[in-house]
Structure formats: C-alpha cells, structure tokens
C-alpha positions in Angstrom: -2.0 -22.7 -23.1 -3.5 -19.4 -22.6 -5.7 -20.6 -19.5 -2.9 -22.3 -17.9 -0.7 -19.2 -18.1 -3.5 -17.0 -16.7 -4.1 -19.5 -13.9 -0.3 -19.6 -13.1 -0.5 -15.5 -13.0 -3.5 -15.9 -10.7 -1.7 -18.3 -8.3 1.2 -15.9 -8.1 -1.0 -12.9 -7.2 -0.3 -11.2 -10.7 -3.9 -11.5 -12.0 -7.4 -11.9 -10.5 -10.1 -14.3 -11.6 -13.8 -13.7 -11.7 -16.6 -15.9 -12.5 -20.1 -14.8 -14.1 -22.2 -17.9 -14.8 -20.0 -20.3 -16.9 -17.6 -17.6 -18.2 -14.4 -16.9 -16.3 -12.6 -13.7 -16.7 -9.1 -12.4 -15.8 -7.9 -9.1 -14.9 -4.9 -7.2 -13.4 -5.1 -6.8 -9.7 -6.0 -3.3 -8.3 -3.1 -1.1 -8.0 -1.9 -0.9 -4.5 -3.2 -4.4 -3.6 0.2 -5.5 -2.1 1.7 -6.6 -5.4 5.2 -5.4 -6.4 5.8 -3.3 -9.4 6.7 -5.3 -12.5 6.8 -4.9 -16.1 3.4 -5.4 -17.6 2.7 -9.3 -18.5 2.2 -9.6 -22.3 0.0 -12.5 -21.7 -2.5 -10.2 -20.1 -2.1 -7.2 -22.4 -1.9 -8.8 -25.7 -5.2 -7.8 -27.5 -5.1 -11.1 -29.6 -5.3 -13.3 -26.7 -8.8 -13.9 -25.5 -9.2 -13.4 -21.7 -12.4 -15.4 -21.4 -12.5 -19.2 -21.0 -15.6 -21.3 -20.9 -15.8 -23.7 -18.1 -16.8 -27.2 -19.5 -18.5 -29.7 -17.4 
C-alpha cells in the first residue's frame, strides 16, 4: 500500500523517484519546480513509513 501511494504521488508530480541499484527512493520535489503549494502529504512525511522499496525481479 505504501509503494502504490508513493507511485501515485510521483505520477501527480507531488513526489520524485530515484533509483540506486535495486533500491528505490522517494522524495519531495525541489521547491519552485512548477508544483502548486499544498499542505504536506502525510504519506511522505510520516517517520514511521519507510520510503525505500526493494525492487524484486
């Protein structure tokens, strides 16, 4: 569920995805990158939620 939520945010431009080897990292886009100002997304700021997903395959 966490990964699908983060991927949804990436598709809407509210998060960025980067890959390092097999790990996938999600982060907030840089300020002023053409995104509108919104309230912070709890799924991206909750410290209990891991923002790293391992790609299987």
